[in-house]
PAFI-493619 format. One line per 3 residues: number of its first residue (from 0); for each residue x, y negated, z negated of N, C-alpha, C. Coordinates in steps of 0.001 Angstrom, whole numbers, plus 500000, padded with zeros to 6 digits. Last residue first. Layout:
NUM> X:Y:Z:X:Y:Z:X:Y:Z | ... $
This chain:
315> 643652:768553:799418:644872:769065:799226:645112:770487:799440 | 641888:765415:800401:641963:767038:800523:643478:767453:800173 | 640557:762965:800416:641567:763194:799381:641542:764745:799295 $
312> 639120:762136:802684:638567:762970:801679:639288:763242:800513 | 641102:760883:804528:639865:760139:803927:639150:760809:802791 | 643056:762911:804971:643363:761535:804209:642183:760926:803790 $
309> 641440:764766:806205:642220:765196:804930:642471:763838:804150 | 640301:763546:808388:639467:763827:807226:640167:764358:806046 | 642685:763206:809855:641837:761987:809491:640923:762374:808295 $
306> 643399:765990:810215:644356:765120:809481:643601:763742:809000 | 641065:766734:811884:641401:767196:810447:642276:766522:809680 | 641514:764952:814136:640352:764905:813329:640556:765520:811896 $
303> 643940:766513:815043:643906:764981:814677:642626:764626:813839 | 642723:768845:815778:643581:768738:814605:643784:767402:814315 | 641171:767956:817854:640517:768536:816607:641415:768566:815498 $
300> 643160:766978:819553:642350:765977:818944:641480:766760:817792 | 644463:769385:820239:645110:768466:819269:644177:767340:818749 | 642539:770902:821514:643048:771325:820207:643793:770324:819403 $
297> 641631:768970:823727:640857:769476:822621:641377:769956:821349 | 644318:766485:824187:643381:767759:824620:642473:768129:823472 | 645757:764645:823033:645698:764426:824485:644667:765620:824912 $
294> 644994:762831:820048:645595:763818:820731:645252:763651:822129 | 643187:760888:818835:644124:761480:817971:644895:762576:818673 | 642356:758305:821249:642083:759528:820744:643399:760059:819961 $
291> 643049:755970:822508:642806:755974:821181:642454:757177:820401 | 643050:756634:825052:644468:756188:824491:644323:756154:823053 | 641000:759422:825323:641277:758042:825586:642673:757789:825011 $
288> 638649:761919:826469:640155:761654:826070:640426:760203:826429 | 635391:762569:825401:636263:762306:826228:637576:761947:825594 | 634099:763416:822918:633244:763299:824367:634059:762774:825536 $
285> 635105:763712:820594:635458:764436:821628:634754:764630:822808 | 634553:762131:818180:633636:763284:818767:633934:764078:819810 | 637109:761439:816184:636732:761436:817476:635812:762475:817674 $
282> 637465:758760:813719:637152:760290:813903:636582:760353:815443 | 639686:756338:812652:639071:757035:813961:638681:758520:813661 | 638968:754011:809839:639771:755065:810616:638820:755631:811692 $
279> 638843:751534:807612:638339:752049:808734:639427:752907:809483 | 638441:751543:804003:639451:751619:805069:638571:751879:806446 | 636189:749545:801883:636698:750848:802499:637740:750568:803584 $
276> 635226:747195:800770:636523:747517:800628:637031:748850:801088 | 632619:746391:801517:632918:747464:800368:634181:747639:800018 | 632430:744731:803481:631541:744457:802260:632010:745358:801187 $
273> 634255:745804:805260:634536:744387:804707:633710:744006:803602 | 633002:748079:805989:634396:748097:805278:634646:746720:804638 | 630981:747202:807505:630623:747902:806170:632041:747891:805326 $
270> 632360:745933:809571:631336:745170:808651:631198:745862:807383 | 633603:748008:810578:634491:746982:810107:633548:746157:809239 | 631515:749371:811549:632462:749973:810687:633110:749000:809970 $
267> 630723:747540:813535:629736:748093:812512:630652:748689:811383 | 632845:747254:815300:632385:746249:814525:631570:746537:813341 | 634056:749008:817089:634318:749129:815575:633724:748164:814875 $
264> 632518:750637:819994:632847:749245:819242:633035:749509:817649 | 633517:753630:820896:632322:752949:820295:632985:751605:819672 | 635341:755580:821676:634548:754976:822731:633204:754193:822097 $
261> 636551:756372:819213:637441:755829:820229:636488:755033:821340 | 634704:755351:816374:635056:756136:817287:635638:755589:818494 | 635157:755017:812573:634615:754661:813955:634914:755623:814968 $
258> 634360:755774:809015:634848:756261:810505:634224:755521:811707 | 635505:754601:806315:634421:754442:807255:634959:754601:808528 | 636672:755580:803038:636760:755291:804477:635566:755480:805221 $
255> 635904:755810:800341:637148:755039:800872:637366:754663:802353 | 633146:755792:798197:633716:756290:799618:634841:755345:799985 | 631852:755502:795989:633190:755334:796088:633836:755933:797185 $
252> 629121:755918:795873:629787:757082:795876:631319:756824:796031 | 628213:753102:795928:627633:753996:794996:628553:755253:794831 | 629444:752262:798236:629822:751584:797143:629363:752629:795947 $
249> 628129:753713:800434:629639:753672:800118:630154:753140:798932 | 625480:753099:799824:625997:754390:799631:627455:754411:799509 | 625666:750255:800556:625457:750660:799159:625680:752086:798875 $
246> 626182:750616:803319:627208:749760:802364:627170:750167:800844 | 623998:751634:804186:625068:752445:804131:626184:751880:803251 | 622041:749395:803906:621876:750662:803248:623157:751576:803048 $
243> 623290:747642:805619:623243:747344:804181:623016:748471:803372 | 622657:748816:807984:624205:748586:807439:624121:748236:805977 | 619909:748728:807994:620688:750082:807880:622088:749862:807404 $
240> 619422:746007:808018:619081:746967:806736:619653:748162:806683 | 620363:745306:810338:621086:744679:809288:620675:745719:808007 | 620543:748128:812541:619934:746968:811985:620558:746579:810837 $
237> 622525:749463:814946:621863:749565:813611:621341:748378:813305 | 621655:750243:818433:622228:749336:817599:621709:749352:816118 | 622457:753085:820061:621462:752663:819153:622103:751532:818243 $
234> 624300:754349:821495:623878:753004:821936:622917:752583:821074 | 624633:757130:820523:625524:756211:820221:625337:754658:820488 | 622100:759120:819145:622319:758085:820140:623478:757084:819929 $
231> 621646:760084:816552:622572:760726:817516:622869:759926:818755 | 621523:756959:814578:621150:758470:814937:622124:759172:815818 | 623548:755072:812349:622523:755174:813223:622317:756688:813707 $
228> 625290:755746:810148:624585:754562:810343:623620:754402:811289 | 625303:758928:808384:625282:758191:809772:624606:756918:809552 | 627081:760962:806638:626232:759719:806380:626360:758894:807697 $
225> 627563:764395:806131:627589:763317:807187:626628:762253:806884 | 629259:766320:803953:628084:765679:804242:628205:764419:805222 | 630709:769654:804679:630717:768196:804323:629273:767735:804630 $
222> 630976:772389:805238:630588:772099:803798:630658:770600:803675 | 631644:772933:807768:632850:772943:806738:632313:772409:805394 | 629555:772974:809547:630508:774207:809477:631519:774061:808336 $
219> 628414:770434:808997:627819:771678:808574:628653:772900:808328 | 630365:768852:810251:630260:768692:808876:629525:770101:808382 | 630373:769574:812995:631697:769714:812137:631255:769859:810764 $
216> 627677:769208:813599:628340:770526:813753:629534:770721:813025 | 627599:766543:813212:626809:767315:812402:627404:768769:812474 | 628626:764168:814338:629460:765110:813790:628796:766294:812836 $
213> 627258:762158:815323:627500:762867:816250:628375:764147:815757 | 625593:759948:814274:625589:761209:813783:625846:762247:814932 | 627540:756968:814450:626327:757637:814776:626676:759140:814481 $
210> 629675:756184:812428:628843:755139:813283:627628:755861:813706 | 629931:757805:809309:630229:757709:810779:629237:756787:811303 | 631396:759247:806430:630682:758009:806881:631055:757761:808364 $
207> 631299:761984:804786:631870:761530:805950:630995:760475:806495 | 631776:762996:801557:630937:762294:802452:631701:761890:803426 | 633314:764610:799668:632744:765437:801023:631872:764530:801833 $
204> 636289:764174:797878:635120:763704:798266:634536:764594:799380 | 638669:765788:797132:637930:765078:796128:636558:764342:796587 | 638802:769076:798393:638764:767657:798483:638222:767000:797475 $
201> 639614:772014:799459:639676:771435:798258:639980:769889:798373 | 639341:772909:802137:639006:773846:801186:638960:773105:799656 | 640358:771845:804464:639192:771091:803873:638640:771836:802507 $
198> 642448:773333:805212:642677:771818:804952:641649:771261:804190 | 641225:775893:805536:642387:775639:804594:642395:774196:804155 | 639340:775239:807561:638895:775948:806273:640044:775623:805054 $
195> 641073:774264:809455:639886:773382:809003:639450:774124:807605 | 642572:776524:810163:643156:775274:809676:642157:774421:808977 | 640502:778245:811038:641374:778489:809906:641922:777440:809223 $
192> 639751:776879:813301:638725:777001:812384:639501:777336:811119 | 642223:777258:814839:641844:775778:814474:640684:775999:813371 | 642065:779927:815126:643210:779275:814412:642853:777973:814059 $
189> 639883:780040:816751:639821:780799:815521:640942:780097:814605 | 640774:778990:819162:639790:778338:818387:639541:778895:816993 | 642564:780926:819786:643128:779487:819519:641967:778761:818819 $
186> 640890:783110:820305:641929:783154:819170:642477:781873:818874 | 639408:782135:822477:638722:782467:821220:639684:782457:820230 | 641354:782257:824384:640863:780966:823935:640142:781060:822586 $
183> 641642:784764:824695:642834:784093:824355:642359:782709:823693 | 639238:785420:825674:639585:786044:824409:640873:785329:823881 | 639287:784047:828218:638304:783581:827083:638582:784148:825671 $
180> 641106:785455:829572:641456:784008:829032:640476:783536:828073 | 639910:787811:829791:641253:787860:828925:641438:786558:828460 | 637688:787382:831313:637532:787675:829997:638767:787492:829078 $
177> 639095:786291:833570:638339:785504:832785:637929:785854:831467 | 640379:788732:834462:641116:787507:834124:640288:786576:833260 | 638177:790289:834980:638955:790706:833889:639868:789445:833432 $
174> 636922:788836:837131:636040:788892:835899:637081:789394:834788 | 637718:788485:839720:638555:787778:838478:637935:787968:837385 | 636117:789830:841252:637492:790191:841409:638259:789548:840126 $
171> 633710:788564:840916:633823:789782:840287:635362:790213:840247 | 632619:785653:840735:633899:786115:841273:634193:787421:840550 | 630159:785557:839536:630288:784642:840734:631477:785252:841260 $
168> 630527:787096:837303:629459:787424:838074:629716:786744:839396 | 632704:785629:835917:632756:787061:836446:631737:787645:837361 | 631332:783304:835270:632400:783318:836313:632626:784639:836807 $
165> 629665:784496:833247:628946:783740:834520:630144:783796:835475 | 631666:785206:831423:630663:786240:831939:630077:785726:833208 | 632699:782757:830728:633614:783881:831204:632547:784802:831937 $
162> 630527:781435:829507:631086:780949:830799:631694:782003:831423 | 630075:783061:827294:629009:782979:828223:629587:782581:829522 | 632397:782577:825919:632224:783931:826195:631162:784049:827422 $
159> 632328:779851:825464:633459:780202:826306:633100:781739:826740 | 630198:779786:823790:630144:779050:825025:631214:779610:825932 | 631424:780868:821432:630338:781565:822231:630023:780904:823614 $
156> 633454:779012:821014:633703:780490:821385:632586:781127:822020 | 631812:776940:820172:632681:776871:821450:633266:778245:821942 | 630797:777855:817803:629940:777614:819045:630671:777669:820309 $
153> 633217:777752:816414:632437:779222:816516:631645:779028:817635 | 633970:775158:816349:634698:776061:816911:634189:777471:817315 | 632052:772463:816740:632010:773746:815953:632880:774843:816599 $
150> 632128:770596:818438:632906:770254:817184:632892:771420:816230 | 630503:771126:820387:631848:771636:820786:632701:771270:819381 | 627845:770311:820310:628272:771736:819820:629653:771911:819626 $
147> 626332:767996:820663:627854:768020:820262:628105:769121:819648 | 623669:767650:821261:624412:768395:822286:625968:768479:821722 | 620719:768291:819401:622111:767687:819337:622977:768250:820334 $
144> 617739:768407:820898:618681:768938:820403:620038:768195:820479 | 615567:767168:822526:615228:767755:821303:616338:768224:820449 | 617237:764286:823920:616223:765375:823862:615977:765871:822514 $
141> 618691:762105:823740:619528:763329:823777:618466:764430:823980 | 618245:759033:825376:617552:760207:824574:618292:761431:824758 | 619091:756823:826682:619985:757943:826218:619451:758664:825303 $
138> 617337:754866:827443:617894:755473:828434:618763:756686:828012 | 615618:753105:826203:617025:753087:825913:617898:753850:826776 | 613000:753521:826923:613745:752412:827522:615277:752341:827352 $
135> 611892:755491:825368:612609:755822:826775:613281:754864:827248 | 613159:755092:822064:612234:754946:823182:613081:755282:824384 | 614231:757385:819723:614750:756576:820584:613557:756247:821553 $
132> 614768:758698:816466:613736:758661:817745:613994:757305:818340 | 616532:758160:814545:616688:759422:815449:615723:759359:816665 | 616718:756123:812400:616484:755837:813755:616888:757137:814701 $
129> 617819:757545:810010:618408:756243:810617:618072:756185:812033 | 616082:758127:807263:615980:758495:808552:616624:757292:809319 | 617562:758753:804058:616709:757751:804940:616992:758227:806326 $
126> 619347:759973:802479:617752:760326:802157:616935:759546:803073 | 621937:759931:802687:621418:759003:801700:619873:759251:801690 | 622726:761505:804900:622528:762185:803704:622183:761314:802378 $
123> 620497:761122:807707:621614:760626:806813:621514:761205:805577 | 619928:763992:809703:619352:762873:808835:620578:762381:808068 | 618669:766388:811820:619675:765508:811441:619114:764304:810674 $
120> 616215:767683:812722:616976:768179:811518:618087:767459:811076 | 615680:766534:815041:614780:766196:813873:615333:766735:812632 | 617325:767805:816812:617564:766479:816397:616853:766003:815114 $
117> 618454:771230:816085:617310:770269:816552:617722:768854:816007 | 621472:772671:817358:620724:771845:816231:619583:771015:816594 | 621765:775543:819208:621905:774100:818998:621154:773519:817995 $
114> 623266:778438:820003:622198:777974:819131:622551:776449:818696 | 623965:779077:823347:624403:778732:822101:623353:777988:821298 | 622789:779487:825813:623712:780444:825324:624041:780261:823966 $
111> 621284:777394:826449:620594:778505:826766:621480:779783:826228 | 622670:775125:826199:621541:775329:825397:621005:776640:825494 | 624334:775135:828308:624892:775516:827017:623864:775906:825924 $
108> 623466:776208:831399:623084:775200:830317:623492:775757:829068 | 624474:776512:834383:624660:777198:833198:624534:776205:832166 | 623359:776797:837788:623402:776045:836440:623709:777008:835451 $
105> 622291:777717:840094:623770:777836:839715:624140:777260:838451 | 619700:777059:840536:620146:778403:840688:621519:778755:840072 | 619652:774311:840495:618833:775064:839412:619222:776507:839347 $
102> 620988:772146:841751:621487:773279:841300:621014:774215:840170 | 619175:770016:842419:620157:770586:843302:620881:771818:842978 | 617340:769268:840474:617135:768967:841865:617962:769652:842869 $
99> 618678:769798:838099:617043:770151:838397:616895:770379:839832 | 621148:768500:838554:620966:769949:838236:619592:770435:838613 | 620228:765846:838504:620903:766524:839531:620942:767947:839602 $
96> 619108:765696:835901:618259:765320:836969:618978:766047:838242 | 621426:766098:834201:620174:766977:834085:619279:766902:835455 | 622862:764034:834926:623328:765333:835306:622201:766248:835158 $
93> 621442:761854:833940:621814:762025:835257:622201:763201:835987 | 621464:762323:831175:620222:762478:832077:620370:762586:833478 | 623493:764223:829257:623601:763196:830285:622522:763203:831293 $
90> 622248:765881:827121:623432:764973:826923:623612:763841:827968 | 620299:767476:828118:619873:766494:827200:621177:765490:826822 | 622178:770356:828520:621030:769682:828811:620655:768780:827700 $
87> 625376:770584:829208:624446:770507:828253:623250:769790:828422 | 626964:772494:831966:626336:771226:831353:625612:771542:830000 | 628098:773444:834992:628113:773872:833649:627768:772402:832824 $
84> 627317:774964:837878:627188:773628:837362:626905:773786:835660 | 629184:776781:840193:628462:776716:838802:628471:775302:838318 | 629883:776357:842718:629268:777607:842420:628664:777639:840991 $
81> 628722:772930:843988:629425:773787:843227:628819:775296:843001 | 627002:771702:845746:627922:772552:846449:628739:773372:845396 | 625639:769957:843866:624709:770835:844739:625763:771948:845318 $
78> 627573:768447:842746:626658:769351:841783:626050:770335:842709 | 628440:767090:844997:629168:768131:844422:628476:768946:843310 | 626018:765369:845472:626504:766562:846427:627381:767562:845861 $
75> 626471:763732:843404:625098:764596:843468:625489:765846:844494 | 628726:762477:844244:628760:763348:843001:627600:764319:843067 | 627796:761232:846525:628725:762149:846581:628847:763032:845361 $
72> 625904:759405:845367:625482:760326:846265:626471:761471:846408 | 627014:758982:841702:626891:758563:843275:626322:759705:844085 | 625303:758945:838786:626025:759784:839713:625871:759085:840989 $
69> 626070:757499:835620:625312:757405:836739:625955:758096:837915 | 626680:757856:832170:627000:758273:833468:625959:758144:834338 | 626544:757294:829536:625999:756189:830360:626290:756644:831885 $
66> 627606:759292:828044:626105:759232:827845:625564:758228:829064 | 630440:759046:828321:629510:760031:829131:628163:759861:829203 | 632206:756179:828672:631058:756817:827801:630220:757838:828550 $
63> 635488:756769:829875:634226:756231:830156:633122:756969:828967 | 637973:758029:829936:637728:756778:829017:636342:756149:829069 | 637751:759233:833054:638429:759372:831877:638203:757957:831254 $
60> 634335:759519:834468:635751:758889:834505:636367:759012:833209 | 632463:762491:834719:632726:761257:834099:634140:760727:834047 | 632537:764906:835964:631900:763797:836750:631998:762378:836103 $
57> 635222:767158:836655:634362:766498:835640:633794:765119:836301 | 636093:770384:838091:635995:768870:838097:634860:768317:837151 | 637962:772922:838770:637034:772439:837875:637132:770785:837819 $
54> 638438:775746:840614:638694:774348:840531:637571:773817:839752 | 639964:778906:839616:638711:778036:839478:639120:776473:839702 | 642102:780231:839248:641246:780911:840400:640100:780003:840583 $
51> 643852:779443:837576:644291:779221:838935:643309:779715:839882 | 641518:779233:834878:643058:779275:835285:643014:778893:836674 | 639268:779553:833703:639146:779725:835036:640650:779863:835437 $
48> 639661:778835:830885:639146:780322:831409:639430:780479:832544 | 640572:776270:830982:641353:777290:830270:640855:778767:830731 | 638544:774938:832581:639895:774964:832988:640617:776091:832297 $
45> 636150:775365:830887:636168:775895:832312:637808:775951:832583 | 636967:773808:828608:636741:775280:828542:636896:775880:829837 | 637360:771183:829644:638521:772074:829023:638134:773631:828885 $
42> 634832:770746:830414:635979:770769:831513:637119:771610:830899 | 633704:770594:827995:633151:771706:828963:634297:771961:829989 | 634821:768426:826803:634920:769700:826280:634607:770867:827279 $
39> 633971:766301:828797:635286:766792:828663:635423:768039:828117 | 631230:766367:831118:631735:766117:829813:632969:766753:829501 | 630069:767513:833415:629920:766103:833061:630704:765724:831897 $
36> 631074:769947:835816:630668:769526:834639:630740:768004:834383 | 631542:772426:838350:631574:771008:837999:630741:770755:836662 | 633627:774579:839870:632640:774392:838860:632800:772865:838635 $
33> 634154:776976:842656:634235:775573:842155:633236:775510:841001 | 636278:779745:843175:635100:779213:842966:635177:777796:842596 | 638870:780281:844092:637809:781268:844326:636441:780822:844046 $
30> 640730:777721:845563:639857:778357:844602:639033:779358:845073 | 641892:776084:847708:642521:777468:847375:641611:778154:846290 | 640540:773818:847777:640584:774570:848909:641050:775901:848641 $
27> 640599:772718:845134:639396:773103:845739:639462:774105:847001 | 643373:774074:843174:642897:773059:844080:641649:773595:844878 | 642655:775246:839942:643150:775478:841231:642599:774261:841926 $
24> 642595:772773:837204:642829:774174:837717:643178:774435:839178 | 640825:769827:838108:641606:770668:837484:641737:772094:837828 | 640448:767372:840672:640104:768634:840198:641154:769260:839324 $
21> 640938:763805:839990:641410:765233:840689:640637:766214:839947 | 640257:761588:838495:639405:761930:839635:639686:763106:840371 | 642503:761260:836683:642347:760278:837849:641339:760819:838920 $
18> 641925:763959:835443:643094:763272:835620:642979:762319:837005 | 639465:765272:834950:640063:764698:833803:641360:763888:834097 | 636720:764669:837229:638035:765274:836758:638740:764545:835728 $
15> 635520:761948:839338:635397:763268:838641:636771:763791:838258 | 635587:759674:841030:635092:759649:839597:634657:760936:838934 | 635302:761161:844275:635792:760191:843264:634998:760248:842029 $
12> 635896:763556:846650:634819:763012:845689:635794:762259:844575 | 637636:764753:848516:637286:763485:848854:636371:762671:847653 | 637584:767530:847866:638856:766672:847497:638495:765189:847424 $
9> 635309:768455:848906:635332:768147:847435:636471:767307:847173 | 636169:769300:851594:635216:767987:851234:635293:767526:849882 | 637675:771571:850843:638324:770306:851237:637521:769028:851191 $
6> 635607:773222:850102:636487:772876:849139:637304:771549:849533 | 634210:773323:852466:633429:772732:851379:634693:772368:850583 | 636346:774847:853870:635866:773588:854379:635116:772715:853415 $
3> 636637:777355:852566:637695:776156:852515:637244:774793:852979 | 633309:777930:850926:634375:778007:851996:635456:776995:851706 | 632455:779222:847704:632389:778198:848976:633593:778486:849798 $
0> 630583:782287:846846:631736:781263:846731:631666:780328:847851 $
């Protein structure tokens, strides 16, 4: 565990945390441990499990695209000093590099405790590969696996259990509390899963047209078909041929809604909608919380996504 002096130093670090750069949970100087992560869903998990014993900070500014994260020297120092660096390998190259160099002994990679879906297994439902292979010059290659596991509540529960166990190893006196918090969190995730099962149990359509294929975990968990304009990488610009391809699919299947995301430009979805007469709605991949998100935390955004899917797919 870190000393109060280290905790006080962490108070000065900017561009982290979900609320204006401040740590969540306990204040760093009062915490039994410090945890750092780079993306909102992991911050939410850690805060809920850690309670008042753990200081949790996120490296990505609220409303910023997490894939584009570049770390300052202070943030790299924060990764180095944290008791746990909680991350998804391949999601944020800057975090991967900092962990490899500064925190290999304290890191917890979700990919080591949760079964992630290989990127090569993700394809548009129209039968065409929409550029899942990206060159190194693009700077946002997700690696071999899709990192967006948090859209599957079962996998979130697995990550929660693993994190609670690791927290208990770092802070044995808090182990029972972490386990209890993880169990309560698992019940909340289970309730959301049941709402999805009920809400999507009977729908007129099952095609979910999205800007990039960040929703594989959600669609596979609930028997839906993801139709992606581009691949897992949100910065990949779809070609005119890809847009025309998806427009044809939308018209052929009488799809009434094309989804965009809070952290992505809506132009592509609007182009497809203009050519097909479909509506444009927001489906949030939960990479961060913004004013355009359909909620203000993980549970409310997941439920907001369910409402959006209900309307788009004609569910009853």
